[in-house]
C-alpha positions in Angstrom: 0.0 0.0 0.0 1.4 3.4 -1.0 1.9 6.3 1.5 -0.9 8.2 -0.3 -3.3 5.4 0.2 -2.3 5.1 3.9 -2.9 8.7 4.7 -5.8 9.4 2.2 -8.4 9.0 4.9 -6.7 10.8 7.7 -9.6 13.2 8.3 -11.9 10.2 8.6 -9.6 8.4 11.1 -9.2 11.6 13.1 -13.0 12.0 13.3 -13.6 8.4 14.2 -10.9 8.6 16.9 -12.8 11.5 18.4 -16.4 10.5 17.8 -16.3 6.8 17.3 -17.0 4.6 14.3 -20.2 4.7 12.3 -21.4 1.1 12.4 -24.8 -0.2 11.3 -26.4 -3.6 11.9 -24.9 -4.1 15.3 -28.5 -4.7 16.7 -29.8 -6.8 13.8 -30.8 -10.4 14.2 -29.9 -11.6 10.7 -27.3 -10.6 8.1 -27.6 -11.4 4.4 -25.4 -11.0 1.3 -27.2 -7.8 0.5 -25.7 -6.3 3.7 -22.1 -6.9 2.6 -21.5 -3.2 2.1 -21.7 -2.7 5.9 -21.8 -6.1 7.7 -20.3 -9.5 6.8 -20.2 -12.8 8.5 -16.8 -14.2 9.4 -15.3 -17.0 11.4 -16.5 -16.8 14.9 -18.7 -13.7 14.5 -19.4 -10.6 12.3 -17.4 -7.9 10.8 -18.9 -4.4 10.9 -17.7 -1.7 8.5 -17.3 1.9 9.5 -19.1 4.0 6.9 -16.8 6.9 7.5 -13.2 5.5 7.7 -13.8 2.1 6.1 -12.3 0.1 9.0 -13.8 -3.3 9.6 -14.4 -4.0 13.2 -14.9 -7.5 14.6 -18.0 -8.1 16.7 -20.4 -10.8 18.0 -24.0 -11.6 17.2 -26.1 -9.1 19.4 -27.3 -10.7 22.6 -30.6 -8.8 22.5 -31.3 -7.8 18.9 -33.7 -4.9 18.5 -34.5 -5.3 14.8 -34.8 -8.3 12.4 -32.6 -7.0 9.5 -29.7 -4.6 8.8 -31.0 -1.2 7.8 -31.3 -0.6 4.1 -29.3 2.1 2.3 -32.4 4.3 2.3 -32.5 4.2 6.1 -28.8 5.0 6.5 -27.4 8.5 6.4 -23.8 8.3 5.0 -21.5 10.4 7.2 -19.3 13.1 5.6 -16.1 11.7 4.2 -13.3 12.5 1.8 -13.0 16.1 0.6 -16.3 17.0 2.1 -15.1 16.0 5.5 -11.9 17.9 4.9 -13.9 21.0 4.0 -15.8 20.6 7.3 -12.5 20.8 9.2 -11.3 23.8 7.3 -14.6 25.7 7.7 -14.6 25.0 11.4 -11.0 26.2 11.7 -12.2 29.5 10.0 -15.1 29.5 12.5 -12.7 29.3 15.4 -10.8 32.2 13.9 -14.0 34.2 13.8 -14.7 33.1 17.4 -11.5 34.7 18.5 -12.6 37.9 16.7 -15.9 37.8 18.5 -14.3 37.6 21.9 -11.9 40.4 21.2 -14.5 42.7 19.6 -17.1 41.9 22.3 -14.6 42.8 25.0 -13.7 46.0 23.3 -17.4 46.9 22.9 -18.0 46.4 26.6 -15.0 48.5 27.5 -16.2 51.3 25.2 -19.7 51.4 26.7 -18.3 51.4 30.2 -15.8 54.1 29.3 -18.6 56.2 27.7 -20.8 55.8 30.7 -18.1 56.8 33.2 -16.3 59.2 30.9 -16.2 62.2 33.3 -15.0 60.1 36.3 -12.4 58.3 34.4 -11.1 61.5 32.8 -10.8 63.1 36.2 -8.9 60.1 37.6 -6.7 60.1 34.6 -5.8 63.8 35.1 -5.0 63.1 38.7 -2.7 60.2 37.8 -0.9 62.2 35.2 -0.5 65.1 37.7 1.0 62.7 40.3 3.4 61.2 37.8 4.6 64.6 36.6 4.7 66.3 39.9 2.1 68.8 38.8 3.7 69.5 35.4 2.4 67.1 32.8 4.9 68.3 30.2 7.9 67.1 32.2 7.4 63.4 31.4 6.9 61.3 28.2 4.1 58.8 28.8 4.0 55.6 26.8 1.8 52.6 26.6 -1.8 52.5 27.6 -1.7 55.8 29.5 -0.5 57.6 26.3 -3.3 56.1 24.3 -5.9 57.1 26.9 -5.1 60.7 26.2 -6.4 60.4 22.7 -9.5 58.5 23.9 -10.5 61.3 26.2 -10.5 63.7 23.2 -13.8 62.0 22.1 -17.1 62.9 23.7 -19.2 60.1 25.4 -21.7 60.2 22.5 -18.9 59.5 20.0 -17.6 56.6 22.2 -21.1 55.1 22.3 -21.3 55.3 18.6 -18.0 53.5 18.2 -19.2 50.9 20.7 -22.2 50.3 18.5 -20.1 49.9 15.4 -17.8 47.4 17.2 -20.8 45.5 18.5 -22.3 45.3 15.0 -19.0 44.0 13.6 -18.8 41.4 16.5 -22.4 40.3 15.6 -21.3 39.9 11.9 -18.4 37.8 13.0 -20.6 35.7 15.3 -23.0 35.1 12.4 -20.1 33.9 10.2 -18.8 31.7 13.0 -22.2 29.9 13.5 -22.8 29.5 9.8 -19.4 28.2 9.0 -19.5 25.7 11.9 -22.6 24.2 10.4 -21.2 24.4 6.8 -23.9 26.7 5.5 -23.5 28.0 1.9 -24.6 31.5 2.8 -22.0 31.7 5.5 -19.3 31.0 2.9 -20.4 34.0 0.8 -20.8 36.2 3.8 -17.3 35.3 5.1 -15.8 35.8 1.7 -17.2 39.3 1.2 -16.5 40.4 4.8 -12.9 39.2 4.6 -12.2 40.6 1.2 -13.4 44.1 2.2 -10.6 44.3 4.8 -7.8 43.0 2.7 -7.1 46.4 1.1 -6.9 48.0 4.6 -4.5 45.3 5.7 -2.3 46.1 2.6 -2.3 49.7 3.5 -1.3 48.9 7.1 1.6 46.8 5.8 2.7 49.6 3.6 2.7 51.9 6.6 4.4 49.5 8.9 5.3 45.8 8.7 4.8 43.7 11.8 4.6 40.0 12.4 1.0 40.3 13.5 -0.1 42.3 10.4 1.7 39.9 8.0 0.1 36.9 9.8 -3.4 38.4 9.6 -2.9 39.3 6.0 -1.7 35.8 5.0 -4.6 34.2 6.9 -7.3 36.4 5.4 -5.9 36.0 1.8 -5.8 32.2 2.3 -9.4 32.3 3.5 -10.5 34.3 0.5 -8.7 32.0 -2.0 -10.0 28.8 -0.3 -13.6 30.0 -0.3 -13.4 31.3 -3.9 -11.7 28.3 -5.4 -12.3 25.3 -3.3 -15.9 26.1 -2.5 -16.7 27.4 -6.0 -18.3 30.7 -5.1 -19.9 33.0 -7.6 -20.2 30.2 -10.2 -16.5 29.5 -10.3 -15.4 26.0 -11.4 -19.1 25.0 -12.0 -20.5 26.9 -9.0 -23.1 25.6 -6.6 -24.3 22.8 -8.9 -20.8 21.4 -9.2 -20.3 21.7 -5.5 -23.5 19.7 -4.8 -22.4 17.1 -7.3 -19.0 16.8 -5.6 -20.7 16.4 -2.2 -22.9 13.6 -3.5 -20.0 11.9 -5.3 -17.4 12.2 -2.6 -19.5 11.7 0.4 -22.5 9.5 -0.6 -23.0 5.9 -1.4 -20.9 6.2 -4.6 -17.9 7.0 -2.4 -18.7 4.0 -0.1 -19.1 1.6 -3.1 -15.8 2.6 -4.7 -13.8 1.3 -1.8 -16.0 -1.6 -0.8 -13.9 -4.8 -0.9 -15.1 -7.8 -2.9 -17.1 -10.6 -1.2 -15.1 -12.6 1.2 -13.3 -11.8 4.5 -12.9 -8.1 5.0 -9.5 -6.6 5.3 
């Protein structure tokens, strides 16, 4: 067996190691030749085939069967496998990226609303702190870090800070919507994420022109990768056959056709 054949179902193996195998017929009284795609009789018992990773698991006749026959194909939902399962992992990885954005933006929005509500008190305390640090003469020290940035924040009125908080909250809600949609592999979420990510790419290019940092480069690379993946691999906007081709790929690579292509001939599984 080639290395490619050994690692070709790595996503299936990872999923089964986390969620368990997808076996059918373990509660069936009888097994027939028509059930060979999922269950086969062997020496000393039965062999059950995982419909996700194609591993054959040895088992015994059920002590207390709950059904007479193995479920038919029409009764079985084939789990995601192949490229479709890989796409699920990628989309959920993007969803986790969006979850990080939601946490950061949500925290920032809360801070903005709190800051706007207590603007006068915080400004007074800030002035006292600066006076204490400078000995009564603010111009005698050069403040850096968060204290220096707060000076610019206080230049805005509470109403402007509230407005900024609303904008940040709306953006956090957008990211949360993307996150949920991508986690459940919704087609509309792919379009929403593509557009929302693409809009900010020019701004990231501008930031890189102004100043190159590891964080900015990393953010730019991640967002460009997301845009290209969604556009090419997920066939958005009719590219590479569009939605119709994507649906056909899902049926071919994750349906009974995919199962039948790797079903061993009659005999002992293995």
